[in-house]
MMTF fields as JSON, N, C-alpha, C and O atoms, coordinates in Angstrom:
{
  "mmtfVersion": "1.0.0",
  "mmtfProducer": "UNKNOWN",
  "numBonds": 403,
  "numAtoms": 404,
  "numGroups": 101,
  "numChains": 1,
  "numModels": 1,
  "chainsPerModel": [1],
  "groupsPerChain": [101],
  "chainIdList": ["A"],
  "bondAtomList": [4, 2, 8, 6, 12, 10, 16, 14, 20, 18, 24, 22, 28, 26, 32, 30, 36, 34, 40, 38, 44, 42, 48, 46, 52, 50, 56, 54, 60, 58, 64, 62, 68, 66, 72, 70, 76, 74, 80, 78, 84, 82, 88, 86, 92, 90, 96, 94, 100, 98, 104, 102, 108, 106, 112, 110, 116, 114, 120, 118, 124, 122, 128, 126, 132, 130, 136, 134, 140, 138, 144, 142, 148, 146, 152, 150, 156, 154, 160, 158, 164, 162, 168, 166, 172, 170, 176, 174, 180, 178, 184, 182, 188, 186, 192, 190, 196, 194, 200, 198, 204, 202, 208, 206, 212, 210, 216, 214, 220, 218, 224, 222, 228, 226, 232, 230, 236, 234, 240, 238, 244, 242, 248, 246, 252, 250, 256, 254, 260, 258, 264, 262, 268, 266, 272, 270, 276, 274, 280, 278, 284, 282, 288, 286, 292, 290, 296, 294, 300, 298, 304, 302, 308, 306, 312, 310, 316, 314, 320, 318, 324, 322, 328, 326, 332, 330, 336, 334, 340, 338, 344, 342, 348, 346, 352, 350, 356, 354, 360, 358, 364, 362, 368, 366, 372, 370, 376, 374, 380, 378, 384, 382, 388, 386, 392, 390, 396, 394, 400, 398],
  "bondOrderList": [1, 1, 1, 1, 1, 1, 1, 1, 1, 1, 1, 1, 1, 1, 1, 1, 1, 1, 1, 1, 1, 1, 1, 1, 1, 1, 1, 1, 1, 1, 1, 1, 1, 1, 1, 1, 1, 1, 1, 1, 1, 1, 1, 1, 1, 1, 1, 1, 1, 1, 1, 1, 1, 1, 1, 1, 1, 1, 1, 1, 1, 1, 1, 1, 1, 1, 1, 1, 1, 1, 1, 1, 1, 1, 1, 1, 1, 1, 1, 1, 1, 1, 1, 1, 1, 1, 1, 1, 1, 1, 1, 1, 1, 1, 1, 1, 1, 1, 1, 1],
  "groupList": [{"groupName": "GLU", "atomNameList": ["N", "CA", "C", "O"], "elementList": ["N", "C", "C", "O"], "formalChargeList": [0, 0, 0, 0], "bondAtomList": [1, 0, 2, 1, 3, 2], "bondOrderList": [1, 1, 2], "singleLetterCode": "E", "chemCompType": "L-PEPTIDE LINKING"}, {"groupName": "ARG", "atomNameList": ["N", "CA", "C", "O"], "elementList": ["N", "C", "C", "O"], "formalChargeList": [0, 0, 0, 0], "bondAtomList": [1, 0, 2, 1, 3, 2], "bondOrderList": [1, 1, 2], "singleLetterCode": "R", "chemCompType": "L-PEPTIDE LINKING"}, {"groupName": "VAL", "atomNameList": ["N", "CA", "C", "O"], "elementList": ["N", "C", "C", "O"], "formalChargeList": [0, 0, 0, 0], "bondAtomList": [1, 0, 2, 1, 3, 2], "bondOrderList": [1, 1, 2], "singleLetterCode": "V", "chemCompType": "L-PEPTIDE LINKING"}, {"groupName": "LEU", "atomNameList": ["N", "CA", "C", "O"], "elementList": ["N", "C", "C", "O"], "formalChargeList": [0, 0, 0, 0], "bondAtomList": [1, 0, 2, 1, 3, 2], "bondOrderList": [1, 1, 2], "singleLetterCode": "L", "chemCompType": "L-PEPTIDE LINKING"}, {"groupName": "ASP", "atomNameList": ["N", "CA", "C", "O"], "elementList": ["N", "C", "C", "O"], "formalChargeList": [0, 0, 0, 0], "bondAtomList": [1, 0, 2, 1, 3, 2], "bondOrderList": [1, 1, 2], "singleLetterCode": "D", "chemCompType": "L-PEPTIDE LINKING"}, {"groupName": "LYS", "atomNameList": ["N", "CA", "C", "O"], "elementList": ["N", "C", "C", "O"], "formalChargeList": [0, 0, 0, 0], "bondAtomList": [1, 0, 2, 1, 3, 2], "bondOrderList": [1, 1, 2], "singleLetterCode": "K", "chemCompType": "L-PEPTIDE LINKING"}, {"groupName": "TYR", "atomNameList": ["N", "CA", "C", "O"], "elementList": ["N", "C", "C", "O"], "formalChargeList": [0, 0, 0, 0], "bondAtomList": [1, 0, 2, 1, 3, 2], "bondOrderList": [1, 1, 2], "singleLetterCode": "Y", "chemCompType": "L-PEPTIDE LINKING"}, {"groupName": "PRO", "atomNameList": ["N", "CA", "C", "O"], "elementList": ["N", "C", "C", "O"], "formalChargeList": [0, 0, 0, 0], "bondAtomList": [1, 0, 2, 1, 3, 2], "bondOrderList": [1, 1, 2], "singleLetterCode": "P", "chemCompType": "L-PEPTIDE LINKING"}, {"groupName": "GLY", "atomNameList": ["N", "CA", "C", "O"], "elementList": ["N", "C", "C", "O"], "formalChargeList": [0, 0, 0, 0], "bondAtomList": [1, 0, 2, 1, 3, 2], "bondOrderList": [1, 1, 2], "singleLetterCode": "G", "chemCompType": "PEPTIDE LINKING"}, {"groupName": "ILE", "atomNameList": ["N", "CA", "C", "O"], "elementList": ["N", "C", "C", "O"], "formalChargeList": [0, 0, 0, 0], "bondAtomList": [1, 0, 2, 1, 3, 2], "bondOrderList": [1, 1, 2], "singleLetterCode": "I", "chemCompType": "L-PEPTIDE LINKING"}, {"groupName": "THR", "atomNameList": ["N", "CA", "C", "O"], "elementList": ["N", "C", "C", "O"], "formalChargeList": [0, 0, 0, 0], "bondAtomList": [1, 0, 2, 1, 3, 2], "bondOrderList": [1, 1, 2], "singleLetterCode": "T", "chemCompType": "L-PEPTIDE LINKING"}, {"groupName": "SER", "atomNameList": ["N", "CA", "C", "O"], "elementList": ["N", "C", "C", "O"], "formalChargeList": [0, 0, 0, 0], "bondAtomList": [1, 0, 2, 1, 3, 2], "bondOrderList": [1, 1, 2], "singleLetterCode": "S", "chemCompType": "L-PEPTIDE LINKING"}, {"groupName": "ASN", "atomNameList": ["N", "CA", "C", "O"], "elementList": ["N", "C", "C", "O"], "formalChargeList": [0, 0, 0, 0], "bondAtomList": [1, 0, 2, 1, 3, 2], "bondOrderList": [1, 1, 2], "singleLetterCode": "N", "chemCompType": "L-PEPTIDE LINKING"}, {"groupName": "ALA", "atomNameList": ["N", "CA", "C", "O"], "elementList": ["N", "C", "C", "O"], "formalChargeList": [0, 0, 0, 0], "bondAtomList": [1, 0, 2, 1, 3, 2], "bondOrderList": [1, 1, 2], "singleLetterCode": "A", "chemCompType": "L-PEPTIDE LINKING"}, {"groupName": "TRP", "atomNameList": ["N", "CA", "C", "O"], "elementList": ["N", "C", "C", "O"], "formalChargeList": [0, 0, 0, 0], "bondAtomList": [1, 0, 2, 1, 3, 2], "bondOrderList": [1, 1, 2], "singleLetterCode": "W", "chemCompType": "L-PEPTIDE LINKING"}, {"groupName": "HIS", "atomNameList": ["N", "CA", "C", "O"], "elementList": ["N", "C", "C", "O"], "formalChargeList": [0, 0, 0, 0], "bondAtomList": [1, 0, 2, 1, 3, 2], "bondOrderList": [1, 1, 2], "singleLetterCode": "H", "chemCompType": "L-PEPTIDE LINKING"}, {"groupName": "PHE", "atomNameList": ["N", "CA", "C", "O"], "elementList": ["N", "C", "C", "O"], "formalChargeList": [0, 0, 0, 0], "bondAtomList": [1, 0, 2, 1, 3, 2], "bondOrderList": [1, 1, 2], "singleLetterCode": "F", "chemCompType": "L-PEPTIDE LINKING"}, {"groupName": "MET", "atomNameList": ["N", "CA", "C", "O"], "elementList": ["N", "C", "C", "O"], "formalChargeList": [0, 0, 0, 0], "bondAtomList": [1, 0, 2, 1, 3, 2], "bondOrderList": [1, 1, 2], "singleLetterCode": "M", "chemCompType": "L-PEPTIDE LINKING"}],
  "groupTypeList": [0, 1, 2, 3, 4, 5, 6, 4, 1, 7, 8, 2, 3, 9, 6, 5, 4, 7, 7, 6, 4, 7, 1, 10, 1, 10, 4, 7, 4, 11, 6, 8, 4, 12, 4, 10, 11, 13, 0, 14, 15, 4, 13, 16, 3, 10, 3, 3, 1, 13, 2, 5, 15, 13, 5, 3, 9, 2, 11, 8, 12, 7, 12, 16, 1, 6, 4, 0, 13, 3, 2, 8, 14, 5, 1, 2, 11, 1, 1, 2, 13, 4, 10, 11, 11, 8, 13, 5, 11, 5, 1, 9, 1, 0, 0, 2, 3, 14, 17, 12, 6],
  "groupIdList": [1, 2, 3, 4, 5, 6, 7, 8, 9, 10, 11, 12, 13, 14, 15, 16, 17, 18, 19, 20, 21, 22, 23, 24, 25, 26, 27, 28, 29, 30, 31, 32, 33, 34, 35, 36, 37, 38, 39, 40, 41, 42, 43, 44, 45, 46, 47, 48, 49, 50, 51, 52, 53, 54, 55, 56, 57, 58, 59, 60, 61, 62, 63, 64, 65, 66, 67, 68, 69, 70, 71, 72, 73, 74, 75, 76, 77, 78, 79, 80, 81, 82, 83, 84, 85, 86, 87, 88, 89, 90, 91, 92, 93, 94, 95, 96, 97, 98, 99, 100, 101],
  "secStructList": [7, 2, 2, 2, 2, 2, 6, 7, 1, 6, 6, 7, 3, 3, 3, 3, 7, 7, 7, 7, 7, 6, 6, 6, 7, 1, 1, 6, 6, 6, 6, 4, 4, 4, 7, 7, 7, 2, 2, 2, 2, 2, 2, 2, 2, 2, 2, 2, 2, 2, 7, 7, 1, 1, 3, 3, 3, 3, 3, 3, 1, 7, 7, 2, 2, 2, 2, 2, 2, 6, 6, 6, 1, 3, 3, 3, 3, 3, 3, 3, 3, 7, 6, 6, 1, 7, 7, 1, 1, 7, 7, 3, 3, 3, 3, 3, 3, 3, 3, 7, 7],
  "xCoordList": [41.088, 39.961, 38.852, 38.196, 38.645, 37.605, 36.206, 35.32, 35.997, 34.676, 34.285, 33.146, 35.218, 34.91, 34.555, 33.606, 35.293, 34.995, 33.664, 32.841, 33.468, 32.291, 30.986, 29.974, 31.013, 29.772, 29.66, 28.825, 30.467, 30.386, 29.197, 29.325, 28.026, 26.809, 25.83, 25.947, 24.887, 23.9, 23.141, 22.899, 22.775, 21.996, 22.83, 22.272, 24.158, 25.044, 25.767, 26.243, 25.843, 26.615, 27.707, 27.422, 28.949, 30.094, 30.768, 31.1, 30.966, 31.693, 33.05, 33.136, 34.101, 35.468, 36.1, 36.095, 36.639, 37.334, 38.735, 39.025, 39.607, 40.939, 41.782, 41.475, 42.843, 43.78, 44.248, 44.436, 44.43, 44.851, 46.225, 47.11, 46.369, 47.632, 48.738, 48.566, 49.863, 50.929, 51.471, 52.089, 51.244, 51.712, 50.839, 51.192, 49.696, 48.776, 48.577, 47.824, 49.217, 48.991, 49.992, 51.134, 49.557, 50.475, 51.402, 52.533, 50.927, 51.752, 51.828, 50.953, 52.87, 52.956, 53.03, 52.808, 53.334, 53.455, 52.261, 52.348, 51.155, 50.032, 49.352, 48.666, 49.515, 48.883, 49.808, 49.38, 51.045, 51.975, 52.148, 52.332, 52.089, 52.293, 51.154, 51.309, 50.013, 48.856, 48.802, 47.765, 49.903, 49.935, 49.888, 50.172, 49.527, 49.573, 50.642, 51.016, 51.121, 52.167, 51.557, 50.384, 52.363, 51.938, 51.593, 50.645, 52.355, 52.105, 50.763, 50.054, 50.417, 49.123, 47.997, 47.047, 48.106, 47.075, 46.993, 45.898, 48.128, 48.115, 47.39, 46.613, 47.638, 46.958, 45.465, 44.636, 45.124, 43.729, 42.978, 41.842, 43.614, 42.993, 42.735, 41.711, 43.65, 43.459, 42.233, 41.441, 42.074, 40.909, 39.612, 38.61, 39.632, 38.437, 38.003, 36.817, 38.97, 38.651, 38.11, 37.454, 38.373, 37.907, 36.446, 35.848, 35.863, 34.464, 33.571, 33.694, 32.681, 31.843, 30.383, 29.716, 29.857, 28.42, 28.034, 27.065, 28.759, 28.407, 28.698, 29.585, 27.925, 28.207, 29.254, 29.163, 30.252, 31.325, 31.393, 31.208, 31.66, 32.006, 33.332, 33.464, 34.3, 35.614, 35.9, 35.719, 36.347, 36.67, 38.171, 38.887, 38.629, 40.05, 40.42, 39.568, 41.703, 42.259, 42.321, 42.31, 42.386, 42.616, 43.879, 44.899, 43.802, 44.912, 44.898, 43.983, 45.905, 45.912, 46.017, 45.544, 46.612, 46.676, 45.281, 44.947, 44.48, 43.094, 42.316, 41.554, 42.507, 41.82, 42.173, 41.295, 43.439, 43.869, 43.342, 42.896, 43.393, 42.972, 41.453, 40.958, 40.726, 39.266, 38.61, 37.552, 39.227, 38.659, 37.285, 37.109, 36.331, 34.963, 34.1, 32.877, 34.716, 33.965, 33.534, 34.211, 32.422, 32.001, 32.919, 33.26, 33.313, 34.189, 33.524, 33.196, 33.323, 32.72, 33.691, 34.222, 33.928, 34.818, 34.118, 33.278, 34.495, 33.945, 35.077, 36.033, 34.931, 35.859, 35.301, 34.139, 36.138, 35.7, 36.739, 37.904, 36.302, 37.236, 38.056, 37.517, 39.337, 40.235, 40.072, 40.628, 39.314, 39.033, 40.083, 39.969, 41.11, 42.125, 43.106, 43.873, 43.089, 44.01, 43.349, 42.13, 44.144, 43.629, 43.617, 43.277, 43.983, 44.051, 42.663, 41.673, 42.592, 41.312, 40.787, 39.583, 41.683, 41.301, 41.563, 42.691, 40.521, 40.634, 40.904, 40.201, 41.931, 42.186, 41.17, 40.632, 40.93, 39.994, 40.791, 41.837, 40.278, 40.926, 39.862, 38.666, 40.299, 39.376, 39.246, 40.24, 38.024, 37.723, 37.058, 36.229, 37.416, 36.912, 36.177, 36.575, 35.1, 34.404, 34.496, 34.231, 34.873, 34.857, 33.76, 33.682, 32.905, 31.786, 31.767, 31.93, 31.572, 31.597, 30.221, 30.023, 29.293, 27.932, 27.448, 26.329],
  "yCoordList": [-165.384, -166.044, -166.21, -165.234, -167.376, -167.626, -167.347, -166.961, -167.538, -167.289, -165.823, -165.522, -164.926, -163.506, -163.161, -162.414, -163.686, -163.437, -164.069, -163.436, -165.309, -166.074, -165.486, -165.475, -164.996, -164.563, -163.046, -162.578, -162.292, -160.834, -160.342, -159.947, -160.385, -159.904, -159.416, -159.805, -158.588, -158.09, -159.244, -160.281, -159.035, -160.04, -161.118, -162.033, -161.038, -162.043, -161.441, -160.307, -162.223, -161.854, -162.897, -164.093, -162.453, -163.355, -163.022, -161.868, -164.056, -163.902, -164.569, -165.746, -163.823, -164.362, -164.277, -163.221, -165.391, -165.465, -166.0, -167.16, -165.158, -165.642, -165.898, -165.386, -166.69, -166.813, -165.407, -164.544, -165.193, -163.865, -163.524, -164.373, -162.269, -161.743, -161.987, -161.636, -162.579, -162.864, -161.6, -161.68, -160.441, -159.181, -158.757, -157.817, -159.433, -159.017, -160.082, -159.854, -161.22, -162.325, -162.31, -161.882, -162.779, -162.933, -164.124, -164.13, -165.13, -166.289, -166.365, -166.958, -165.768, -165.721, -167.089, -167.186, -168.142, -169.475, -170.371, -171.586, -169.803, -170.625, -171.443, -172.415, -171.088, -171.853, -172.919, -173.701, -172.962, -173.978, -173.932, -172.859, -175.091, -175.186, -174.576, -174.361, -174.295, -173.727, -172.212, -171.604, -171.61, -170.168, -169.38, -169.899, -168.128, -167.185, -166.15, -165.96, -165.494, -164.482, -163.086, -162.906, -162.118, -160.726, -160.393, -159.653, -160.932, -160.694, -161.295, -160.709, -162.461, -163.064, -162.12, -161.918, -161.54, -160.621, -159.37, -158.872, -158.856, -157.685, -158.011, -157.194, -159.2, -159.616, -159.836, -159.49, -160.399, -160.617, -159.289, -159.186, -158.282, -156.962, -156.378, -155.734, -156.6, -156.142, -156.816, -156.159, -158.111, -158.835, -158.311, -158.156, -158.037, -157.528, -156.196, -155.967, -155.326, -154.001, -154.077, -153.142, -155.167, -155.316, -155.752, -155.669, -156.214, -156.657, -155.432, -154.454, -155.493, -154.333, -154.487, -153.482, -155.718, -155.897, -156.659, -156.288, -157.701, -158.521, -157.757, -156.905, -158.088, -157.572, -158.482, -159.706, -157.878, -158.641, -158.353, -157.217, -159.393, -159.274, -160.013, -161.163, -159.358, -159.962, -159.831, -158.759, -160.918, -160.871, -160.998, -161.551, -160.474, -160.577, -159.845, -159.293, -159.849, -159.059, -157.605, -157.322, -156.669, -155.285, -155.214, -155.818, -154.476, -154.487, -153.174, -152.921, -152.35, -151.049, -151.193, -150.314, -152.254, -152.447, -152.686, -152.168, -153.465, -153.677, -152.365, -152.015, -151.639, -150.351, -149.392, -148.716, -149.33, -148.434, -148.896, -148.078, -150.192, -150.719, -150.677, -150.543, -150.792, -150.874, -149.575, -149.599, -148.466, -147.152, -147.052, -147.421, -146.561, -146.457, -147.645, -147.586, -148.725, -149.884, -149.639, -148.927, -150.226, -150.169, -151.074, -152.174, -150.606, -151.386, -151.503, -150.494, -152.735, -152.999, -153.862, -154.84, -153.505, -154.34, -154.718, -153.987, -155.878, -156.405, -157.046, -157.589, -156.96, -157.661, -159.063, -159.226, -160.07, -161.459, -162.278, -161.892, -163.414, -164.33, -165.042, -165.473, -165.164, -165.847, -167.351, -167.944, -167.955, -169.391, -170.253, -171.478, -169.634, -170.419, -171.071, -171.949, -170.658, -171.185, -172.313, -172.318, -173.262, -174.337, -173.971, -174.801, -172.74, -172.305, -172.255, -172.008, -172.491, -172.422, -170.989, -170.759, -170.047, -168.64, -168.051, -168.071, -167.536, -166.989, -165.488, -164.751, -165.049, -163.608, -162.956, -163.594, -161.701, -160.944, -160.249, -159.653, -160.336, -159.688, -159.032, -159.233, -158.262, -157.581, -158.351, -158.812, -158.484, -159.094, -158.012, -157.253, -157.939, -156.883, -157.493, -158.531, -156.833, -157.132, -155.899, -154.782, -156.111, -155.044, -155.409, -156.554, -154.438, -154.68, -153.62, -152.435, -154.018, -153.074, -152.48, -151.89, -152.62, -152.099, -151.319, -150.807],
  "zCoordList": [7.829, 8.457, 7.429, 7.064, 6.981, 5.985, 6.517, 5.754, 7.822, 8.409, 8.218, 7.863, 8.452, 8.316, 6.875, 6.635, 5.93, 4.515, 4.107, 3.446, 4.504, 4.075, 4.608, 3.908, 5.853, 6.488, 6.661, 7.435, 5.968, 6.06, 5.236, 4.078, 5.894, 5.231, 6.298, 7.46, 5.931, 6.899, 7.551, 6.933, 8.811, 9.531, 10.196, 10.802, 10.1, 10.681, 11.886, 11.837, 12.974, 14.159, 14.335, 14.4, 14.413, 14.589, 15.914, 16.184, 16.741, 18.003, 17.854, 17.502, 18.121, 18.045, 19.429, 20.062, 19.885, 21.172, 20.898, 21.191, 20.336, 19.983, 21.227, 22.304, 21.083, 22.203, 22.598, 21.74, 23.879, 24.322, 23.762, 23.655, 23.414, 22.889, 23.919, 25.087, 23.519, 24.484, 25.155, 26.216, 24.545, 25.137, 26.311, 27.023, 26.533, 27.601, 28.672, 29.618, 28.556, 29.498, 30.639, 30.471, 31.802, 32.921, 32.695, 33.179, 31.963, 31.608, 30.084, 29.452, 29.483, 28.023, 27.35, 26.144, 28.096, 27.51, 27.812, 27.634, 28.263, 28.737, 27.647, 27.964, 26.379, 25.306, 24.717, 23.867, 25.147, 24.66, 23.155, 22.58, 22.512, 21.065, 20.249, 19.047, 20.884, 20.182, 20.282, 20.017, 20.659, 20.891, 19.591, 18.511, 19.726, 18.614, 18.928, 20.085, 17.903, 18.078, 18.073, 17.748, 18.433, 18.333, 16.881, 16.618, 15.957, 14.533, 14.101, 13.284, 14.649, 14.348, 14.755, 13.999, 15.956, 16.441, 15.576, 15.317, 15.126, 14.245, 12.935, 12.439, 12.373, 11.144, 11.403, 10.562, 12.542, 12.93, 13.002, 12.539, 13.581, 13.667, 12.278, 12.051, 11.368, 9.989, 9.372, 8.697, 9.599, 9.091, 9.704, 9.005, 11.007, 11.663, 11.067, 10.829, 10.829, 10.295, 8.866, 8.405, 8.169, 6.783, 6.69, 5.617, 7.793, 7.783, 7.61, 8.347, 6.641, 6.303, 6.692, 6.937, 6.76, 6.938, 8.201, 8.864, 8.545, 9.708, 10.999, 11.056, 12.03, 13.361, 13.989, 13.887, 14.64, 15.27, 16.759, 17.197, 17.526, 18.942, 19.11, 18.693, 19.713, 19.964, 21.455, 22.033, 22.075, 23.502, 23.705, 22.87, 24.835, 25.154, 26.417, 27.112, 26.701, 27.794, 27.367, 26.169, 28.314, 27.924, 27.064, 27.396, 25.964, 25.021, 24.241, 23.458, 24.456, 23.795, 22.281, 21.561, 21.775, 20.32, 19.743, 18.677, 20.444, 20.012, 20.123, 19.221, 21.23, 21.39, 20.254, 19.718, 19.892, 18.813, 17.453, 16.647, 17.202, 15.894, 15.718, 14.599, 16.815, 16.733, 17.197, 17.825, 16.891, 17.203, 16.557, 15.395, 17.299, 16.795, 17.164, 17.031, 17.628, 18.087, 19.54, 20.281, 19.931, 21.329, 22.14, 21.706, 23.313, 24.198, 25.558, 26.183, 26.019, 27.321, 28.109, 27.584, 29.37, 30.188, 31.483, 32.006, 31.974, 33.229, 34.023, 33.469, 35.335, 36.217, 36.44, 36.812, 36.21, 36.316, 37.077, 37.167, 37.623, 38.28, 37.217, 36.198, 37.446, 36.514, 36.684, 37.609, 35.796, 35.908, 35.222, 35.227, 34.628, 33.928, 34.893, 34.498, 36.131, 37.122, 37.902, 38.077, 38.369, 39.204, 40.683, 41.527, 40.999, 42.394, 43.023, 42.335, 44.341, 45.051, 45.077, 44.973, 45.215, 45.236, 43.85, 43.357, 43.241, 41.874, 41.947, 42.638, 41.225, 41.192, 40.256, 39.351, 40.493, 39.662, 38.564, 38.819, 37.335, 36.21, 35.342, 35.552, 34.386, 33.489, 32.181, 31.621, 31.704, 30.404, 29.556, 30.057, 28.281, 27.394, 26.215, 25.686, 25.811, 24.562, 23.674, 24.117, 22.425, 21.406, 20.42, 19.975, 20.073, 19.164, 18.085, 18.379, 16.856, 15.739, 15.448, 14.386, 16.343, 16.115, 17.314, 17.307]
}
């Protein structure tokens, strides 16, 4: 991720909202051809851990791999309506933010 390298300096806040990890989705094929793999997420976590100066916020589904990789980061979760569905009734799901500050 060039953004992380380019802007890793004090006074910078970066928000990343990557595609949800296919290991945590109810519909693993929901992104179609634009999907990411489990390996992509593992590499992404490595990049996140390498950031030394910028403040980071990452959003996603609850994910034990993210929890394990981002030990020491603040973790906040909220129950939200699932707006990705076209259904009239939205199911409630959990959304997580991980913050390195």
